Steps between C-alpha positions, in 0.01 A plus 500: 500500500826649630805294594813559708685242285728696266452306177119496520300775338170621643210286380296763315133424454474308826237743630282433195542121535424528871187712444369262234566188708343662805182590309462146364558338841254736671240421235547132591436576868858507627611740773813661356805628691771671301856527629761688298879485483552258789839373610524121524483510882178705480345252257575216742372698799171578324450139392560386858230742618261368236579141600401581860160651402173313535407377153198288590267723297729507195497262207845583363801723528662650193834677489622674186855629474558768239875518466802413291599135492739267323636145524255396770562811713279798587622838617393688813607861538836398649586147383400201288336187641350168401119515520484169690680663796179693567290188558 
């Protein structure tokens, strides 16, 4: 919701979007983890931790990024990145 990048404004309404998405996913049986205002390094670190978890009892993994984005780039708190760098 808040960015260290000077030309990006805070993304107002993110908390409402997040709450609504969380409710829907929980109603579908998903276990929901919410992480706010992460720097790019923290996003990568968390995804690495998730990749190392045992997922044998899970049917799918869903990641939603609520952020600014443009021209194929998403924004973390501190920088922009191409989404395919996460996978």
